C-alpha angles and dihedrals in degrees: 000000000000124000131219101181122160121209118237132179140193117027115024094213095064129040141162094034090192094061128076121243118248094187127032119180122184127186093329119188135181120184121184114203120238107217135192127203135038106236100016105037120199124193109230100173146325138259106229097212095163116018122181102333120172130177142122134221123213130214111287093005130127119216113194118207115200138173145110124306110281096027093117102260097130093041088055089052091050091049090054089053094048091241089122125041114237117237091213141334134066136285118184121187112193087344096306120116108236102182090078099040121122120238092262095050090045090056088054092048091054088071084075099043126041135172137227110205129220103240113056089190100056099032093068122070105240090210095058127077120237088254091056093045096050093039097047092094087058089058093049095045096038097178095060099077126010112247093243091056098046100093091051091048092052091051090051091053092050089051091050092056094046102260128126110263090212088067090072092115096050125106126236095254088064092065134071123245094264092047090050090053089052088055090053089050091049089052090050090052096049096093093043095241127194094222135034121195107209112198104198091312097177103034094097094049134086117266094251092048091047089062091051094050092046090051089049089053089052092047094050090048090056094045100043102027092240126175117214136204097199112195117193146136096216106093094194093057092048091050091057096051110024127090091192132016131211118198115209129201125175093341098315134098103237099179135012132175143119122302095267094046094053101039101036102028109027113169105179115086092226092053089049091050093050093050093046089056095058109107115253111230094198108083091204091062099045094083090052095050114126097208120188112219112200116215126216131019130293106271120245115269086219090062110022120182119265119261111359109021092211096053095096089066099030124109090204096055118134135168094279089059091065095042103043129037110226115236123231098251142121114282130205088253096051143046097217134049117283126172096220131106089213101036111167139147119262125195111241132157109243130204099201102089 
């Protein structure tokens, strides 16, 4: 895989000061109600899927979002797309607030932000041809491409993502998993968006195909000036494509920084544990690996611990961790924001080079 990282310094939340932000998220929250009863429903609590998340994404930048299953990554992606309604907070796409947009205006805004979904098998309608799938955005946004030019535009998109333009009349079942994901990418590109939200776009693919698709994302970013929000649980994939990385735990971003800061100088215990769990390909290093084994289960997002949400599994936890929630900010021991009272670097052998 190739790499297109950009170096950034100072605060990890904001980079590339000379570039405009295409996404600005401030104190974003999404709570799902827990209800009891069939006829007379009663709300007995809430699942705090996304709870106070803030970040921005610059032009041409890739922000990776990583974390365990259930940490709120996919919900965050759906909020950015307007597929879920935010409970509170702000999302600005190209400077326009989308949390208060009407359905019609949200459709217009989706010209600027599109999504590539996780499963290339269920995200494509098996009854539609590739031409219909990739050209469907042209039908919805009728003024983008004249009807007489749509077939040619679809063929050009197929060629851009590495597919044979002559296969425009084939159906999804006639393609492999990697090819299907390329079809999904072509569909996302059809409206020439500024931002693409990638929700674990390579997790269902073979390792060799993952590399090809990641390289395709980087090629398209260079050609079209795209910005990505790249959601994944595979830390090695994120390192190859992301300029900055945000680590999520139970609905919160607990550490954020550029690729070098997160992978070489992690300061939050959760980030350190994630990195230490990545398999080491070099047999000579395996015996020297200082792996962190977390004890206990992930707490319920419906009833998170007081203070620091990671404290029930953290080896550094003290009384202050239960009493005071640590803010995502730069610490004296780090150069990038970390939501830990005792943030500090820890030497570990990584396998994500």
